[in-house]
Structure formats: C-alpha cells, structure tokens
MIRO-905402 format. One line per field, with one value per residue: x, y, z of N, C-alpha, C in turn; residue number from 1. Coordinates in Angstrom, 3 decimals, decimal comma, always signed. Layout:
MIRO-905402
nc1 <- (X; ...)
nc2 <- (Y; ...)
nc3 <- (Z; ...)
cac1 <- (X; ...)
cac2 <- (Y; ...)
cac3 <- (Z; ...)
cc1 <- (X; ...)
cc2 <- (Y; ...)
cc3 <- (Z; ...)
num <- (NUM; ...)
end
This chain:
MIRO-905402
nc1 <- (+25,395; +23,710; +24,117; +26,766; +26,543; +25,001; +26,741; +28,699; +27,238; +26,598; +29,129; +29,910; +28,003; +28,773; +31,290; +30,572; +29,065; +30,994; +32,755; +31,040; +30,530; +33,041; +33,334; +31,239; +32,030; +34,272; +33,139; +31,202; +32,203; +31,991; +29,282; +26,009; +25,036; +26,853; +26,507; +24,456; +25,769; +27,611; +25,887; +24,914; +27,252; +27,668; +25,481; +26,205; +28,391; +27,133; +25,419; +27,326; +28,529; +26,338; +25,954; +28,301; +27,855; +25,596; +26,764; +28,504; +26,644; +25,366; +27,437; +27,875; +25,401; +25,481; +27,611; +26,482; +24,432; +25,905; +27,269; +25,083; +23,807; +25,733; +25,802; +23,202; +23,287; +25,129; +23,674; +21,544; +22,957; +23,956; +21,566; +20,617; +22,607; +22,059; +19,654; +19,620; +20,359; +18,247; +16,123; +16,989; +16,879; +14,129; +13,177; +14,322; +12,977; +10,375; +10,686; +11,356; +9,008; +7,242; +8,351; +7,983; +5,189; +4,743; +6,017; +4,416; +1,989; +2,703; +3,334; +0,843; -0,442; +1,108; +0,529; -2,173; -1,972; -0,532; -2,365; -4,324; -2,842; -2,247; -4,806; -5,521; -3,544; -4,184; -6,710; -6,011; -4,325; -6,120; -7,739; -5,915; -5,344; -7,808; -8,046; -5,916; -6,742; -8,965; -7,816; -5,927; -7,575; -9,029; -6,931; -5,969; -8,224; -8,282; -5,844; -6,361; -8,407; -7,024; -5,238; -7,013; -7,962; -5,637; -5,042; -7,319; -7,155; -4,704; -5,374; -7,363; -10,030; -11,700; -14,387; -15,711; -14,504; -15,318; -17,919; -17,896; -18,963; -18,003; -15,129; -14,741; -15,919; -14,161; -11,798; -12,589; -12,931; -10,286; -9,122; -10,074; -9,039; -6,254; -2,966; -2,193; -1,445; -3,494; -3,968; -3,513; -5,540; -7,811; -7,641; -7,940; -10,466; -12,039; -11,616; -12,728; -15,376; -16,323; -14,901; -12,948; -10,080; -8,948; -8,329; -6,054; -3,103; -3,293; -1,189; -0,343; -2,433; -2,294; +0,257; -0,125; -1,954; -0,395; +1,599; +0,100; -0,706; +1,752; +2,492; +0,468; +0,888; +3,346; +2,613; +0,902; +2,708; +4,242; +2,399; +1,689; +4,111; +4,444; +2,276; +2,930; +5,214; +4,062; +2,433; +4,394; +5,745; +3,698; +3,137)
nc2 <- (-32,312; -33,847; -32,727; -33,458; -36,244; -36,428; -35,426; -37,371; -39,601; -38,791; -38,660; -41,347; -42,389; -41,174; -42,292; -44,938; -44,807; -43,948; -46,110; -48,067; -47,092; -47,307; -50,036; -50,801; -49,601; -51,021; -53,471; -53,050; -51,215; -48,172; -47,231; -45,810; -45,230; -43,923; -41,284; -40,803; -41,370; -39,312; -37,189; -37,679; -37,353; -34,670; -33,687; -34,505; -32,851; -30,374; -30,697; -30,973; -28,452; -26,874; -27,877; -26,989; -24,256; -24,048; -24,871; -22,766; -20,668; -21,642; -21,582; -18,832; -18,064; -19,293; -17,895; -15,355; -15,861; -16,446; -14,002; -12,216; -13,249; -12,756; -9,957; -9,470; -10,544; -8,793; -6,400; -7,018; -7,379; -4,792; -3,379; -4,593; -3,738; -1,041; -1,027; -0,940; +1,748; +3,068; +2,253; +3,381; +6,088; +6,368; +5,875; +8,042; +10,117; +9,591; +10,029; +12,724; +13,804; +13,139; +14,697; +17,250; +17,380; +17,273; +19,640; +21,479; +21,112; +21,946; +24,556; +25,574; +25,336; +27,106; +29,474; +29,705; +29,952; +32,318; +34,103; +34,029; +35,036; +37,587; +38,627; +38,684; +40,397; +42,690; +43,265; +43,761; +45,958; +47,830; +48,090; +49,166; +51,543; +52,810; +53,104; +54,818; +57,039; +57,885; +58,366; +60,273; +62,355; +62,935; +63,754; +66,008; +67,605; +68,005; +69,326; +71,664; +72,681; +73,125; +75,052; +77,188; +77,664; +78,493; +80,834; +82,330; +82,731; +84,070; +86,299; +87,472; +86,808; +84,904; +84,362; +84,394; +82,229; +80,116; +79,850; +78,331; +75,351; +73,037; +73,146; +73,426; +71,062; +69,146; +69,778; +69,212; +66,467; +65,735; +66,536; +64,639; +62,287; +62,457; +61,882; +63,427; +65,564; +65,626; +68,157; +69,828; +68,853; +69,557; +72,382; +72,883; +71,809; +73,490; +75,887; +75,349; +74,815; +77,031; +79,183; +80,143; +81,728; +83,102; +81,746; +80,443; +81,578; +82,974; +82,406; +79,968; +78,218; +78,526; +77,488; +74,802; +74,064; +74,487; +72,606; +70,289; +70,560; +70,431; +67,836; +66,374; +67,129; +65,982; +63,293; +63,073; +63,425; +61,133; +58,982; +59,547; +59,207; +56,480; +55,452; +56,123; +54,531; +52,029; +51,947; +52,030; +49,613; +47,766; +48,158)
nc3 <- (-50,996; -52,563; -55,064; -55,536; -55,661; -57,868; -59,841; -59,769; -60,642; -63,212; -64,275; -64,189; -65,893; -68,230; -68,602; -68,920; -71,229; -72,987; -72,958; -73,877; -76,379; -77,546; -77,483; -79,167; -81,483; -82,011; -82,569; -84,564; -86,169; -87,887; -86,621; -86,792; -84,282; -82,893; -83,098; -81,325; -78,969; -78,960; -78,655; -76,089; -74,664; -75,045; -73,657; -71,125; -70,622; -70,579; -68,391; -66,419; -66,435; -65,691; -63,140; -61,924; -62,031; -60,412; -58,041; -57,567; -57,193; -54,930; -53,056; -52,937; -51,896; -49,374; -48,285; -48,188; -46,371; -44,075; -43,700; -43,512; -41,261; -39,322; -39,397; -38,560; -35,986; -34,869; -35,017; -33,317; -30,947; -30,602; -30,257; -27,928; -26,240; -26,091; -24,797; -21,859; -21,515; -22,729; -21,103; -18,709; -19,424; -19,828; -17,237; -15,945; -17,223; -16,370; -13,622; -13,656; -14,708; -12,635; -10,597; -11,652; -11,691; -8,955; -8,186; -9,532; -8,214; -5,634; -6,266; -7,022; -4,576; -3,122; -4,443; -3,819; -1,030; -0,965; -2,062; -0,073; +2,070; +1,080; +0,902; +3,606; +4,577; +3,142; +4,180; +6,846; +6,466; +5,452; +7,669; +9,495; +8,165; +8,274; +11,021; +11,492; +10,025; +11,517; +14,056; +13,364; +12,419; +14,764; +16,425; +15,065; +15,303; +18,067; +18,446; +17,049; +18,656; +21,046; +20,154; +19,629; +22,211; +23,528; +22,062; +22,647; +25,440; +25,657; +24,186; +25,612; +25,186; +26,445; +27,105; +24,647; +23,420; +25,063; +24,314; +22,099; +21,479; +20,272; +20,321; +23,085; +24,002; +22,911; +24,311; +26,913; +26,792; +26,285; +28,653; +30,399; +29,353; +28,806; +30,136; +33,013; +35,833; +38,799; +39,767; +37,537; +35,918; +37,370; +37,311; +34,546; +34,103; +35,682; +34,331; +31,802; +32,419; +33,836; +33,071; +34,677; +35,491; +37,386; +39,713; +39,097; +37,610; +34,326; +32,663; +33,583; +32,900; +30,140; +29,745; +30,413; +28,436; +26,122; +26,484; +26,292; +23,630; +22,232; +22,870; +21,595; +18,934; +18,522; +18,814; +16,609; +14,510; +14,824; +14,424; +11,830; +10,450; +10,950; +9,566; +6,914; +6,599; +6,892; +4,624; +2,653; +3,156; +2,686; -0,012)
cac1 <- (+25,726; +22,913; +24,771; +27,974; +26,107; +24,524; +27,924; +29,354; +26,408; +26,763; +30,483; +29,881; +27,217; +29,603; +32,347; +29,919; +28,694; +32,240; +33,246; +30,093; +30,741; +34,310; +33,063; +30,385; +32,838; +35,175; +32,364; +30,387; +32,886; +31,384; +27,834; +25,310; +24,724; +27,883; +25,928; +23,712; +26,761; +28,155; +24,863; +24,914; +28,464; +27,418; +24,553; +26,970; +29,196; +26,239; +24,978; +28,473; +28,668; +25,220; +26,229; +29,331; +27,211; +24,754; +27,650; +28,970; +25,510; +25,140; +28,496; +27,597; +24,251; +25,939; +28,427; +25,546; +23,741; +26,833; +27,505; +23,833; +23,583; +26,674; +25,329; +21,998; +23,705; +25,746; +22,585; +20,832; +23,835; +23,989; +20,267; +20,581; +23,516; +21,419; +18,430; +19,722; +20,376; +16,880; +15,338; +17,418; +16,351; +12,688; +12,994; +14,665; +11,873; +9,240; +11,007; +11,266; +7,582; +6,674; +8,838; +7,319; +3,811; +4,802; +6,351; +3,235; +1,020; +3,201; +3,228; -0,563; -0,728; +1,788; -0,240; -3,390; -1,569; -0,137; -3,596; -4,939; -2,015; -2,436; -6,144; -5,481; -2,703; -4,944; -7,753; -5,353; -3,840; -7,301; -8,166; -4,934; -5,513; -9,026; -7,744; -5,059; -7,547; -9,784; -6,942; -5,340; -8,623; -9,305; -5,775; -5,964; -9,325; -7,858; -4,779; -7,028; -9,126; -6,013; -4,749; -8,037; -7,997; -4,428; -5,215; -8,384; -6,660; -3,664; -5,999; -8,359; -11,394; -12,063; -15,844; -16,077; -14,028; -16,123; -19,207; -17,701; -19,219; -17,177; -13,777; -14,787; -16,174; -12,926; -10,847; -13,097; -12,605; -8,842; -8,830; -10,376; -8,309; -4,803; -2,240; -1,732; -1,625; -4,852; -4,049; -3,689; -6,860; -8,820; -7,578; -8,516; -11,911; -12,658; -11,558; -13,653; -16,769; -16,738; -14,065; -12,197; -8,628; -8,469; -7,787; -4,709; -2,666; -3,599; -0,010; -0,271; -3,393; -1,741; +1,392; -0,658; -2,534; +0,692; +2,251; -0,810; -0,672; +3,031; +2,451; -0,413; +1,538; +4,359; +1,905; +0,408; +3,866; +4,659; +1,448; +1,747; +5,310; +4,179; +1,346; +3,687; +6,070; +3,179; +2,039; +5,572; +5,993; +2,619; +3,318)
cac2 <- (-33,724; -34,339; -32,283; -34,279; -37,564; -36,276; -35,281; -38,693; -40,461; -38,348; -39,046; -42,798; -42,637; -40,761; -43,300; -46,140; -44,573; -43,901; -47,489; -48,773; -46,625; -47,894; -51,456; -50,935; -49,235; -52,142; -54,570; -52,717; -50,221; -46,850; -47,409; -44,534; -44,989; -43,041; -39,945; -40,748; -41,304; -37,954; -36,318; -37,894; -36,750; -33,225; -33,439; -34,680; -31,655; -29,288; -30,927; -30,693; -26,998; -26,371; -28,248; -26,086; -22,946; -24,164; -24,933; -21,397; -19,930; -22,164; -21,064; -17,414; -17,970; -19,640; -16,773; -14,289; -16,246; -16,274; -12,568; -11,622; -13,700; -12,027; -8,578; -9,474; -10,729; -7,538; -5,426; -7,418; -7,086; -3,339; -2,979; -5,050; -2,894; +0,248; -1,195; -0,383; +3,201; +3,503; +2,029; +4,404; +7,373; +6,350; +6,016; +9,429; +10,951; +9,382; +10,699; +14,160; +14,108; +13,080; +15,862; +18,430; +17,359; +17,641; +21,073; +22,221; +21,044; +22,819; +25,936; +25,958; +25,518; +28,342; +30,587; +29,814; +30,509; +33,712; +34,878; +34,135; +35,947; +38,931; +39,072; +39,017; +41,585; +43,834; +43,580; +44,367; +47,293; +48,695; +48,349; +50,089; +52,844; +53,408; +53,521; +56,007; +58,170; +58,366; +58,916; +61,499; +63,382; +63,317; +64,483; +67,328; +68,366; +68,392; +70,331; +72,917; +73,181; +73,646; +76,321; +78,204; +77,979; +79,268; +82,155; +83,041; +83,161; +85,078; +87,489; +87,995; +86,549; +83,588; +84,184; +84,058; +80,858; +79,128; +79,693; +77,342; +74,057; +71,996; +73,242; +73,160; +69,628; +68,413; +69,979; +68,489; +65,046; +65,600; +66,706; +63,375; +61,148; +62,600; +61,620; +64,671; +65,586; +65,973; +69,624; +70,386; +68,439; +70,367; +73,751; +72,911; +71,555; +74,727; +76,876; +75,020; +74,828; +78,324; +80,251; +80,690; +81,797; +83,883; +80,836; +80,136; +82,571; +82,574; +81,829; +78,557; +77,505; +78,509; +76,570; +73,429; +73,820; +74,404; +71,308; +69,294; +70,733; +69,903; +66,366; +65,833; +67,333; +64,933; +62,022; +63,091; +63,209; +59,727; +58,073; +59,830; +58,528; +55,040; +55,140; +56,187; +53,338; +50,877; +51,986; +51,680; +48,179; +47,005; +48,256)
cac3 <- (-51,182; -53,691; -56,282; -55,712; -56,113; -59,255; -60,676; -59,833; -61,493; -64,593; -64,714; -64,434; -67,108; -69,364; -68,794; -69,433; -72,624; -73,786; -73,084; -74,734; -77,762; -78,023; -77,711; -80,359; -82,647; -82,300; -83,107; -85,734; -87,002; -87,833; -86,491; -86,591; -82,880; -82,342; -83,024; -80,056; -77,899; -78,960; -78,085; -74,634; -74,110; -75,032; -72,550; -69,892; -70,429; -70,205; -67,012; -65,539; -66,332; -64,869; -61,747; -61,422; -61,823; -59,218; -56,891; -57,315; -56,619; -53,577; -52,191; -52,726; -50,994; -48,031; -47,825; -47,842; -45,130; -42,950; -43,492; -43,040; -39,884; -38,469; -39,305; -37,738; -34,597; -34,422; -34,813; -32,096; -29,816; -30,418; -29,697; -26,536; -25,478; -25,876; -24,021; -20,499; -21,595; -23,031; -19,877; -17,758; -19,871; -19,559; -15,795; -15,605; -17,718; -15,457; -12,363; -13,902; -14,841; -11,293; -9,855; -12,201; -11,206; -7,542; -8,114; -9,970; -7,125; -4,566; -6,739; -6,916; -3,152; -2,708; -4,990; -3,009; +0,263; -1,174; -2,229; +1,249; +2,859; +0,549; +1,292; +5,040; +4,739; +2,625; +5,159; +8,006; +6,062; +5,377; +9,047; +10,071; +7,508; +8,824; +12,399; +11,395; +9,558; +12,643; +15,086; +12,831; +12,397; +16,151; +16,950; +14,434; +15,917; +19,426; +18,312; +16,665; +19,827; +21,964; +19,583; +19,847; +23,633; +23,832; +21,445; +23,375; +26,750; +25,453; +23,605; +26,528; +24,707; +26,975; +27,069; +23,267; +23,141; +25,792; +23,642; +21,016; +22,122; +19,660; +20,866; +24,520; +24,187; +22,601; +25,409; +28,087; +26,567; +26,466; +30,081; +31,078; +28,790; +28,797; +31,379; +33,643; +37,290; +39,235; +39,925; +36,196; +35,416; +38,073; +36,789; +33,201; +34,219; +36,189; +33,264; +30,726; +32,885; +34,378; +32,537; +35,809; +35,389; +38,537; +40,724; +38,642; +36,633; +32,955; +32,025; +33,988; +32,050; +28,788; +29,758; +30,387; +27,112; +25,140; +26,668; +25,710; +22,173; +21,759; +22,984; +20,560; +17,646; +18,445; +18,572; +15,239; +13,626; +14,946; +13,773; +10,393; +9,949; +11,007; +8,476; +5,664; +6,552; +6,669; +3,212; +1,883; +3,352; +2,045; -1,464)
cc1 <- (+24,956; +23,550; +26,010; +27,615; +25,652; +25,690; +28,639; +28,592; +26,566; +28,132; +30,540; +29,120; +28,022; +30,669; +31,760; +29,591; +29,927; +32,779; +32,363; +30,298; +32,003; +34,113; +32,251; +31,168; +33,755; +34,412; +31,709; +31,059; +32,200; +29,878; +27,165; +24,991; +25,720; +27,346; +25,157; +24,661; +27,334; +27,168; +24,814; +26,131; +28,311; +26,494; +25,269; +27,776; +28,328; +25,770; +26,089; +28,651; +27,562; +25,427; +27,270; +28,736; +26,341; +25,594; +28,147; +27,871; +25,256; +26,168; +28,299; +26,450; +24,643; +26,788; +27,529; +24,827; +24,637; +27,040; +26,254; +23,539; +24,486; +26,233; +24,098; +22,339; +24,323; +24,684; +21,816; +21,658; +23,892; +22,699; +20,159; +21,492; +22,902; +20,198; +18,537; +19,711; +18,982; +15,997; +15,672; +16,861; +14,851; +12,406; +13,275; +13,545; +10,645; +9,466; +10,882; +9,808; +6,917; +7,075; +8,158; +5,868; +3,757; +5,070; +5,145; +2,175; +1,414; +3,076; +1,789; -0,948; -0,108; +1,023; -1,505; -3,070; -1,212; -1,373; -4,290; -4,183; -2,206; -3,795; -6,174; -4,691; -3,440; -6,024; -7,160; -4,883; -4,988; -7,795; -7,227; -5,085; -6,745; -8,784; -6,879; -5,864; -8,367; -8,913; -6,326; -6,342; -8,920; -8,165; -5,719; -7,065; -8,920; -6,768; -5,373; -7,750; -8,154; -5,462; -5,733; -8,072; -6,804; -4,566; -6,240; -7,885; -5,631; -4,253; -7,068; -9,773; -11,851; -13,560; -16,292; -15,667; -14,913; -17,500; -19,122; -17,802; -18,319; -15,790; -13,768; -15,017; -14,926; -11,923; -11,295; -12,774; -11,120; -8,473; -9,061; -9,457; -6,791; -4,206; -1,678; -1,993; -3,054; -5,019; -4,280; -5,064; -7,946; -8,838; -8,223; -10,027; -12,636; -12,680; -12,603; -15,113; -17,229; -15,921; -13,217; -10,695; -8,030; -7,837; -6,362; -4,324; -2,918; -2,390; +0,172; -1,209; -2,840; -0,568; +0,933; -1,190; -1,446; +1,428; +1,407; -0,749; +0,626; +3,050; +1,606; +0,180; +2,636; +3,715; +1,412; +1,543; +4,288; +3,699; +1,429; +2,953; +5,100; +3,254; +2,060; +4,575; +5,244; +2,743; +3,204; +5,858; +4,939; +2,768; +4,519)
cc2 <- (-34,300; -33,935; -33,131; -35,662; -37,515; -36,179; -36,617; -39,610; -40,103; -38,753; -40,539; -43,122; -42,284; -41,802; -44,562; -45,994; -44,548; -45,308; -48,288; -48,388; -47,232; -49,369; -51,644; -50,620; -50,381; -53,274; -54,231; -51,737; -48,887; -46,995; -46,056; -44,236; -44,046; -41,621; -39,773; -40,604; -39,889; -36,960; -36,440; -37,258; -35,224; -32,851; -33,541; -33,416; -30,485; -29,423; -30,605; -29,198; -26,385; -26,684; -27,330; -24,706; -22,953; -24,192; -23,539; -20,562; -20,343; -21,599; -19,578; -17,209; -18,250; -18,518; -15,616; -14,580; -16,028; -14,797; -11,876; -11,993; -12,950; -10,581; -8,477; -9,635; -9,452; -6,477; -5,716; -7,092; -5,598; -2,843; -3,386; -4,203; -1,543; +0,156; -0,644; +1,138; +3,750; +3,372; +3,098; +5,771; +7,474; +6,543; +7,448; +10,375; +10,824; +10,122; +12,217; +14,598; +14,130; +14,300; +17,141; +18,512; +17,757; +19,126; +21,925; +22,253; +21,968; +24,293; +26,430; +26,207; +26,818; +29,568; +30,810; +30,425; +31,987; +34,605; +35,089; +35,140; +37,387; +39,491; +39,486; +40,296; +42,836; +44,256; +44,272; +45,788; +48,278; +49,071; +49,357; +51,485; +53,564; +53,909; +54,774; +57,236; +58,757; +59,044; +60,233; +62,642; +63,870; +64,164; +65,895; +68,213; +68,864; +69,461; +71,692; +73,538; +73,784; +74,988; +77,451; +78,632; +78,857; +80,695; +82,980; +83,572; +84,272; +86,394; +88,100; +87,776; +85,161; +83,321; +83,765; +82,623; +79,815; +78,925; +78,702; +75,946; +72,949; +71,984; +72,905; +71,684; +68,794; +68,538; +69,256; +66,993; +64,799; +65,667; +65,402; +62,246; +61,254; +62,349; +62,944; +64,612; +65,996; +67,483; +70,277; +70,057; +69,297; +71,800; +73,848; +72,711; +72,810; +75,791; +76,604; +75,115; +76,220; +79,496; +80,877; +80,610; +82,542; +82,993; +80,460; +81,181; +82,045; +81,932; +80,363; +77,721; +77,387; +77,541; +75,116; +73,097; +73,675; +73,066; +70,184; +69,347; +70,163; +68,376; +65,757; +66,024; +66,274; +63,578; +61,944; +62,833; +61,739; +58,791; +58,309; +59,135; +57,022; +54,619; +55,158; +54,946; +52,088; +50,800; +51,539; +50,177; +47,330; +47,010; +47,435)
cc3 <- (-52,360; -55,012; -56,568; -56,245; -57,563; -60,216; -60,865; -60,773; -62,960; -65,145; -65,067; -65,717; -68,343; -69,673; -69,406; -70,923; -73,525; -74,023; -74,040; -76,202; -78,355; -78,387; -78,992; -81,624; -83,053; -82,968; -84,452; -86,672; -86,820; -87,842; -86,245; -85,115; -82,222; -82,216; -81,729; -78,894; -77,800; -78,349; -76,570; -73,984; -74,020; -73,880; -71,220; -69,597; -69,971; -68,767; -66,036; -65,354; -65,481; -63,400; -61,132; -61,128; -60,578; -57,959; -56,524; -56,667; -55,165; -52,605; -51,906; -51,743; -49,548; -47,441; -47,389; -46,533; -43,916; -42,636; -42,928; -41,599; -38,917; -38,281; -38,413; -36,262; -34,035; -34,134; -33,538; -30,865; -29,526; -29,784; -28,237; -25,657; -25,163; -24,970; -22,602; -20,501; -21,849; -21,799; -18,844; -18,122; -19,604; -18,072; -15,354; -16,041; -16,813; -14,141; -12,514; -14,012; -13,471; -10,474; -10,336; -11,729; -9,736; -7,376; -8,501; -8,870; -5,986; -4,965; -6,626; -5,464; -2,653; -3,201; -4,171; -1,648; +0,137; -1,323; -0,887; +2,114; +2,412; +0,960; +2,768; +5,283; +4,259; +3,607; +6,387; +7,690; +5,995; +6,767; +9,715; +9,477; +8,051; +10,245; +12,407; +10,999; +10,701; +13,702; +14,631; +12,839; +13,812; +16,721; +16,371; +15,014; +17,299; +19,383; +17,947; +17,859; +20,841; +21,469; +19,795; +21,307; +24,020; +23,290; +22,219; +24,704; +26,584; +24,901; +24,487; +26,079; +25,136; +26,821; +25,673; +22,930; +23,785; +25,182; +22,467; +21,613; +21,565; +20,266; +22,344; +24,795; +23,938; +23,733; +26,676; +27,979; +26,772; +27,940; +30,833; +30,614; +28,896; +30,171; +31,911; +35,136; +37,624; +39,342; +38,567; +35,638; +36,052; +37,539; +35,423; +33,238; +34,684; +35,098; +32,188; +31,150; +33,295; +33,830; +33,617; +35,525; +36,557; +39,587; +40,375; +37,614; +35,226; +32,275; +32,398; +33,129; +30,629; +28,710; +29,673; +28,993; +26,037; +25,247; +26,060; +24,176; +21,589; +21,786; +21,862; +19,166; +17,426; +18,139; +17,127; +14,250; +13,642; +14,223; +12,260; +9,758; +9,920; +9,876; +7,128; +5,502; +6,289; +5,213; +2,325; +1,960; +2,630; +0,531; -1,923)
num <- (1; 2; 3; 4; 5; 6; 7; 8; 9; 10; 11; 12; 13; 14; 15; 16; 17; 18; 19; 20; 21; 22; 23; 24; 25; 26; 27; 28; 29; 30; 31; 32; 33; 34; 35; 36; 37; 38; 39; 40; 41; 42; 43; 44; 45; 46; 47; 48; 49; 50; 51; 52; 53; 54; 55; 56; 57; 58; 59; 60; 61; 62; 63; 64; 65; 66; 67; 68; 69; 70; 71; 72; 73; 74; 75; 76; 77; 78; 79; 80; 81; 82; 83; 84; 85; 86; 87; 88; 89; 90; 91; 92; 93; 94; 95; 96; 97; 98; 99; 100; 101; 102; 103; 104; 105; 106; 107; 108; 109; 110; 111; 112; 113; 114; 115; 116; 117; 118; 119; 120; 121; 122; 123; 124; 125; 126; 127; 128; 129; 130; 131; 132; 133; 134; 135; 136; 137; 138; 139; 140; 141; 142; 143; 144; 145; 146; 147; 148; 149; 150; 151; 152; 153; 154; 155; 156; 157; 158; 159; 160; 161; 162; 163; 164; 165; 166; 167; 168; 169; 170; 171; 172; 173; 174; 175; 176; 177; 178; 179; 180; 181; 182; 183; 184; 185; 186; 187; 188; 189; 190; 191; 192; 193; 194; 195; 196; 197; 198; 199; 200; 201; 202; 203; 204; 205; 206; 207; 208; 209; 210; 211; 212; 213; 214; 215; 216; 217; 218; 219; 220; 221; 222; 223; 224; 225; 226; 227; 228; 229; 230; 231; 232; 233; 234; 235)
end
C-alpha cells in the first residue's frame, strides 16, 4: 500500500509540474525553468520504473513465501505422519531387547542347571562304574574258584584244591550268600570244611558247583551288558 501511495503522489507531482510548466510557458514563453521541469519529469519516470521493479520483486517474494510455506507444511505433515511408525518401531525394538535379555538370562540359568545336572550325572556314572568294577571282579573271582573246585573234584585232587585258601574262602562266602536249598548248602559246607564227598556222590557236588558257575556267568554277562549300555547312554 505504501508503494501505491508513493506512485500516486509521484503521479500527482508530475501532473502538477506539467501544468505548472504549461502555465509558466504561457506566461513567460520559453523560460529556462523548463529545463528543471524536464529534469523532474525524467526523475518521475525513473521513480515509476523503480516502483514497478520493486513491485515485481515483492510479488516474486510473496510467491516464494507462499510456495515455501506450503512445502514446509507438507514436510511437517509428512514427518508427523511418520511419527507413529517411528514410535511403533522404537517400542518394538524395546520389546525385542527386553525379550533378548530375558532369553539370555534363561539361557544362563539353563547352562548353570545343565552343568549341575552333568556334574551329578558324572558323579553317579562314576559311582556306578566303580560298583560294576567291584562286582565284576568279585564275580570273576568266584567263577574262577568254582572252576577250580569242579576241576579238582572231577580230577580227584580235592585235597590239593582245599589247600588253596583263596578259592576255598570264596566258595565258602558263596555258599552263605547264594540262594540255594539247605541240603545243597550243607553238602557244600561239609565238602569245603572237611573235603567230604563220600556223604554225597561227587557228581552231585559237581552238579551244584556247575549250576552256581552258570548262574554267576549269566549274572556277569548281564551286568557287563548293563555297564556297556550305561556308558553308551552317558556318552
């Protein structure tokens, strides 16, 4: 509005000067002041052109402001539109982080439990292996003693066999521990303590001893198979 008022004022001044010049010319004829009037008219034209240029610049500036404002609003709107997605992504990342921390904690607990379980299982396996080793050794000793007794009776060298304290001691222990009839236990006890086979036929004593040997060999095979399976399962 200030530019418009300025243009109007300049126009009025120009008109006034033109009228004044015409009036002076009419009164004085060709007065030198006309040169001044011409100069003012030239200045008026220049001011008018500058005003037009300023108006053009102003309009361009206003157009830029409108366009820039629209672009800025669009950018803000786009950013605001993405905000919920960003918030959602952040929440998802937090939830994932929390879950990973929980999983890690559970994994550490599982590892600790696994180590404890392995330690217990190893201790139990070692205990079972030791028990097997003892039982296997004892069974093999008893089987050997039974074999010697059977060979001695069948070979007629009972007296020589009974002098072997180790074999006789093993058979005496078996006689007390194994499940057998009282009659068989009494016959074996008499044989081991006195070498008496006359009260019972030697083939009866040998039959009892062979049955005991077969039973113990079967037991040894079973515990050996069980030990192998235990080792396989543990590994």
